[in-house]
KOLMAR-107837 format. One record per atom (N, C-alpha, C): residue in three letters; x, y, z. Coordinates in pm, whole numbers, plus 50000, padded with zeros to 5 digits. Each point is the difference from the previous one (the first is absolute). Layout:
# KOLMAR-107837
ALAXYZ;...
***
This chain:
# KOLMAR-107837
UNK654523007855917;UNK499454991949890;UNK500624987649994;UNK501534997550040;UNK500564986749977;UNK499474991750128;UNK499485005650097;UNK499384993150111;UNK498744993249960;UNK499105006549908;UNK498854995149959;UNK500184988849894;UNK500945002049932;UNK500444989649878;UNK500514987850079;UNK500845001850094;UNK500504989650085;UNK498884991350052;UNK498945008350069;UNK498864992850051;UNK499224992149906;UNK500015005449867;UNK499154993049902;UNK500564985149964;UNK501375000350013;UNK500704987949962;UNK500024988450113;UNK499395005250117;UNK499964989550113;UNK498424996050036;UNK499155009649961;UNK498494997850043;UNK499654986249946;UNK500084997349852;UNK499364989349965;UNK500814988150025;UNK501334998249991;UNK500774987650070;UNK499454996450128;UNK500005009650114;UNK499704998350138;UNK498644995449989;UNK499115005349944;UNK498494995350000;UNK499964984849970;UNK500604996549886;UNK500134986549932;UNK500784989650095;UNK500825004050063;UNK500834991250084;UNK499114996550113;UNK499345009450085;UNK499334998950093;UNK498734993749980;UNK499295003149886;UNK498624994049981;UNK500144985549967;UNK500934998149900;UNK500084984049938;UNK500384990350133;UNK500905008250078;UNK500544993550108;UNK498864993850102;UNK499015008150041;UNK498794998150062;UNK499104989549932;UNK499655002149867;UNK499224993149922;UNK500424985349981;UNK501474997450031;UNK500624986249968;UNK499484992950137;UNK500175008350111;UNK499714992050134;UNK498334995249994;UNK499295009849950;UNK498484996249995;UNK499864989149901;UNK500515000349881;UNK499944989149909;UNK500394987050053;UNK500994998250061;UNK500624987750039;UNK499094994850105;UNK499545011050102;UNK499244995350107;UNK498734995349931;UNK499385005149906;UNK498694993849929;UNK500164986249941;UNK501064998349945;UNK500454987049952;UNK500174990050091;UNK500475003950129;UNK500104991350108;UNK498914999550089;UNK498895005649974;UNK498714998350074;UNK499505010650069;UNK500575013250026;UNK499505010350049;UNK499505010649894;UNK498765003150004;UNK499465010149911;UNK499935013850045;UNK500465003750107;UNK499755013050078;UNK500415010349919;UNK501155001449934;UNK500505010249905;UNK499045002549894;UNK499794987549940;UNK499075000149876;UNK498725005950030;UNK499364995050108;UNK498625005550051;UNK500055015250019;UNK501195003850058;UNK500045015350030;UNK500545007949869;UNK499854994049886;UNK500565008049871;UNK501275003250007;UNK500864993950059;UNK501465002850005;UNK500774994949899;UNK499534991249920;UNK500724993249899;UNK499825007149863;UNK500305014450000;UNK499845009749890;UNK501275008549991;UNK500255004949891;UNK501045010349975;UNK499585013750028;UNK498715000350028;UNK499575014850055;UNK500505004050105;UNK500985010349977;UNK500825006850104;UNK499055004350127;UNK498745004249984;UNK498995006350113;UNK499934986050107;UNK500094988549946;UNK499704988850091;UNK501434996350088;UNK501075006549967;UNK501244995750054;UNK500725011150067;UNK499995013649942;UNK500605010450053;UNK499875002750163;UNK500885001250047;UNK500055005950134;UNK500605013349983;UNK499055010250052;UNK500635015449975;UNK501235002050044;UNK500394995250123;UNK501095002650082;UNK501264992749934;UNK499924985049981;UNK500904992349972;UNK500305000149845;UNK498735002849906;UNK500364998749872;UNK500285013549927;UNK499635010750069;UNK500295013649950;UNK500785009450085;UNK499525003350104;UNK500695009550102;UNK501444996350017;UNK500134988250074;UNK501434995850044;UNK501004998549883;UNK499594994849900;UNK500984998349883;UNK500245013049919;UNK498915009349976;UNK500155010049954;UNK500835011850085;UNK499704999650136;UNK501115006650070;UNK501524996949992;UNK500054987549999;UNK501434993150005;UNK500515005049851;UNK499334999349903;UNK500525004149850;UNK500365013850010;UNK499045010150050;UNK500205014549995;UNK501165004650095;UNK500214992650090;UNK501095003350094;UNK501274994549968;UNK500154992849891;UNK501174993549942;UNK500554989650103;UNK499124993050068;UNK500454989250066;UNK500644989449927;UNK501004991850031;UNK500584989249935;UNK499114986750013;UNK499155000050089;UNK499304990050037;UNK498425001549967;UNK499384992649900;UNK498655002149966;UNK499174987450035;UNK498925000450072;UNK499184989650011;UNK498475003150020;UNK499234992649989;UNK498625003350014;UNK499104985750024;UNK498725001450013;UNK499294988650005;UNK498485002649974;UNK499404987849960;UNK498625001649983;UNK499124994750115;UNK498725000149987;UNK499134994650095;UNK500214985849985;UNK500384991950109;UNK500304984450008;UNK498664992549954;UNK500064992749907;UNK499234989649960;UNK499344992150136;UNK498765000650025;UNK499744990850103;UNK499784985249976;UNK500714992350073;UNK499994985849990;UNK499814992550116;UNK499164991750014;UNK499374991450101;UNK500774985849999;UNK501054999150077;UNK500804988649983;UNK499404987750047;UNK499015000850075;UNK499044988950061;UNK499244992249869;UNK499765010349901;UNK499314994849896;UNK500784992949870;UNK501245001550027;UNK500834992649909;UNK499974984350005;UNK500284993849898;UNK499834985649994;UNK500904994650108;UNK501145004849998;UNK500904994650115;UNK500815012050065;UNK499395005450097;UNK500465015850058;UNK501224999950020;UNK500814991850064;UNK501355002250040;UNK500765000749868;UNK499944991749910;UNK500854996249872;UNK499545012849912;UNK498765003549973;UNK499575008149914;UNK500265013850048;UNK500075003250122;UNK500405012550038;UNK501265004349955;UNK501094991249991;UNK501155003349934;UNK500015001549859;UNK499084991749926;UNK499935002549858;UNK499225013149956;UNK499005004750082;UNK499385011349958;UNK501055012450033;UNK500774998350108;UNK500905010350040;UNK501055001649880;UNK500554987649958;UNK501065001849868;UNK499385007049886;UNK498674997649968;UNK499525005949875;UNK500445013249979;UNK499805007950119;UNK500375014649993;UNK501305003349935;UNK501004995050077;UNK501295002849944;UNK500364993649867;UNK499444990349975;UNK500274990949865;UNK499345009649877;UNK498825004850042;UNK499355008349913;UNK501005011949950;UNK500635007250109;UNK500895010349974;UNK501394996849906;UNK500284986950022;UNK501204995549928;UNK499464998849852;UNK498794993749973;UNK499354998549871;UNK499765012749931;UNK499695009550081;UNK499595012449945;UNK501465007249963;UNK500834999750075;UNK501365004049950;UNK500524994849873;UNK499864984749976;UNK500234995649891;UNK499165005249880;UNK498775002650027;UNK499175007449902;UNK500735011649960;UNK500215008050101;UNK500525013849964;UNK501335000949928;UNK500834990349998;UNK501114996949940;UNK499764994849832;UNK499014992649986;UNK499524997549861;UNK499265009549928;UNK499295008250092;UNK499475011449943;UNK500845010349952;UNK501075002250085;UNK501195009649970;UNK500694994549866;UNK500184988749975;UNK500604994949873;UNK498895002349888;UNK498884999750005;UNK498945000749906;UNK499985015849961;UNK500115009450097;UNK499945013349980;UNK501275005149930;UNK501384994650041;UNK501115003449922;UNK499974994749842;UNK499144988849997;UNK499844995549860;UNK499275008749887;UNK498925004850081;UNK498895007549902;UNK499925013450008;UNK500875006750102;UNK499935014850002;UNK501545005249994;UNK500125013149952;UNK501155004649984;UNK500675004650149;UNK501234997050016;UNK500525001450137;UNK499925014450058;UNK500355009049891;UNK500015015550046;UNK498725005450010;UNK498914994250003;UNK498725005050017;UNK499505002450128;UNK499415011950029;UNK499875003850141;UNK498904988750069;UNK499034995049922;UNK499234988050043;UNK500644989150040;UNK501024996049922;UNK500734986750014;UNK500825001750128;UNK500625012950026;UNK500855000950113;UNK499025001250140;UNK498845004749985;UNK499034999850111;UNK499624986850027;UNK499614991949902;UNK499634986650006;UNK501044989850077;UNK501355002049943;UNK501124992950054;UNK500125002950130;UNK499875013150045;UNK500295004050134;UNK498804993250095;UNK498965000749969;UNK498774991750059;UNK500524985750018;UNK500574993449885;UNK500264986250000;UNK501374998950102;UNK500815006749991;UNK501194999750109;UNK499675000350130;UNK498985009750042;UNK499555001650137;UNK499074989850027;UNK499194993249902;UNK499204988250050;UNK500854987850008;UNK501254999349951;UNK500714987750027;UNK500395001750119;UNK500705008750031;UNK500625003550137;UNK499024998850131;UNK498755007249943;UNK498844998750122;UNK499634985550025;UNK499834993449892;UNK499394985249996;UNK501164991750098;UNK501195002549977;UNK500934990350040;UNK500215004850157;UNK499865011250032;UNK500185006150129;UNK498794994750072;UNK499025002349956;UNK498574995650078;UNK499894984350023;UNK500664993249899;UNK500114984850032;UNK500794998350108;UNK501205003349986;UNK500954999950121;UNK499555002750135;UNK499325013750010;UNK499545004850114;UNK498934993850069;UNK498984994149915;UNK498984991850053;UNK500384985850029;UNK501174996749974;UNK500604986850051;UNK500734999350122;UNK499935013350079;UNK500455001750128;UNK499374988350096;UNK500804992350067;UNK499304991050091;UNK499355006150135;UNK499345008749973;UNK499285007850110;UNK498375000049982;UNK499374996150089;UNK498484999049972;UNK499495015750032;UNK499085004449913;UNK499214994349905;UNK500485000149848;UNK501425001349997;UNK500575000549857;UNK499664984049942;UNK500264999649852;UNK499684987549932;UNK501104990450063;UNK501235005850011;UNK501124990550046;UNK499744994950144;UNK499215006350100;UNK499634995950121;UNK499024986749971;UNK499115003049914;UNK498864989949985;UNK500664988149924;UNK500895000549929;UNK500694988749943;UNK500834992950114;UNK500585006950099;UNK500824992950114;UNK498894993950077;UNK498775006850021;UNK499074993250093;UNK499524986049935;UNK499885001349855;UNK499564989349939;UNK500794987650002;UNK501395002350000;UNK501034989650008;UNK500414995450127;UNK499825007150118;UNK500314994750115;UNK499124989550041;UNK500444990950094;UNK499294989250068;UNK498535008250065;UNK499074991450009;UNK498745009550055;UNK500135005850125;UNK500614995250099;UNK500275005750129;UNK500735012049997;UNK501035000149926;UNK500835011049974;UNK499385010549933;UNK499214995249891;UNK499325010049904;UNK499005007050090;UNK499144992150082;UNK499075008950098;UNK500725010650078;UNK501184995950050;UNK500745010650088;UNK500325010349941;UNK500584998649873;UNK500675009849906;UNK498755009049961;UNK498874994249957;UNK498915010149951;UNK499485008650117;UNK500394995550138;UNK499545011350090;UNK500825009250003;UNK501265002349937;UNK500695012449986;UNK499385010249913;UNK498914996249908;UNK499535007049912;UNK499395015350072;UNK499624998150115;UNK499435011550069;UNK500985010850043;UNK501314997749991;UNK501235007950029;UNK500545003049857;UNK499484993549874;UNK500625001849862;UNK500225013449956;UNK499105009850030;UNK500045014649962;UNK501265005450057;UNK499894999250126;UNK501265006050090;UNK501384993949946;UNK499924988249982;UNK501184993049953;UNK500635005349866;UNK498795003149910;UNK500355005949879;UNK500475014049985;UNK499375008750112;UNK500575012850019;UNK501355001850053;UNK500274989450087;UNK501454999650052;UNK501024996249899;UNK499794989849907;UNK500894995249904;UNK500225010649888;UNK498885008949964;UNK499965008949905;UNK500735013050020;UNK499665003350125;UNK500445014750051;UNK500845000850130;UNK499594991550098;UNK500995002050110;UNK501334994149993;UNK500054986349951;UNK501254995249983;UNK500915007849889;UNK499505001549894;UNK501115009549926;UNK500425012850051;UNK499255005150079;UNK500395014050063;UNK501204994750100;UNK500214988250031;UNK501184993650085;UNK500864995249924;UNK500045001249863;UNK500974993749909;UNK499854985349984;UNK498514994250014;UNK499954986049981;UNK498804998949906;UNK500184995349861;UNK499115001449904;UNK499754986949953;UNK499314993750087;UNK499404984949975;UNK499184998349858;UNK499085010449971;UNK499334999649892;UNK500755002449885;UNK500955008849983;UNK500935003849894;UNK500924987349982;UNK500444991650096;UNK500764989249989;UNK499254988449926;UNK498774999550060;UNK498954988549949;UNK499665003149844;UNK499675010849961;UNK499725005649878;UNK501284997449913;UNK501045005950043;UNK501424997649920;UNK500294985849989;UNK499594991350085;UNK500464985449970;UNK499084992149898;UNK498635004449994;UNK499034994449914;UNK499955004449865;UNK500295015049987;UNK499905005549888;UNK500904995949896;UNK501184998150014;UNK500784994849895;UNK499604987149947;UNK499664990550077;UNK499164987449948;UNK499025001849909;UNK499135008850031;UNK498845003649912;UNK500575007849885;UNK500805008549994;UNK500535007449886;UNK500804990649925;UNK500734989450032;UNK500524990149914;UNK499014992049921;UNK498914998950069;UNK498924992249941;UNK499445007549867;UNK500005014750043;UNK499575007549880;UNK500955000049872;UNK501224998150031;UNK500935001149905;UNK499834988949876;UNK499084991150040;UNK499624989649904;UNK499355005549884;UNK499125012850042;UNK498925002849914;UNK500545012649935;UNK501245003950026;UNK500675014449962;UNK500324997049854;
***
């Protein structure tokens, strides 16, 4: 029963985090000239348009039920045709940054929502406790996803930002590494930690306190 309760406090925050992340990419791409995501109906909160059965449900569900300390998931990536952007090289970075920025803004919304709930509902109410647990999980997930997606590895958002900032010749060469991106991610997520080298943990641990201090403004 406790596992089911725990699952209910993670599902809504996880879906919000990954769906709004993808919508942000598509919305900024639309504003910068690419209508691909909009034409495909991806600028919507309808989970059916975004949920990846494996990345949005199976993987995070199994991690939760197994008691794993690491929780992550993903939605279907929003399609963006970088060549249709007004300034492809520059705008690629702006579209990429939109996702992590959306997660940080969502964390701020969670904080403000928590303050509102504590103001209008009794603290010892079961509903209040359940809502606050959702909010706490939402804040943590939002910030972790923002940090994780800023990893400077293609096709992660951080990789797109790096490609956007590099001089054109270096950017083209760097973008060629995307075909190996999945293998690099598997390596840094699973193989290196098995050898005692946790690059992802170090990266998130470095960025997370910065975003957490930003949230303190709204606490």
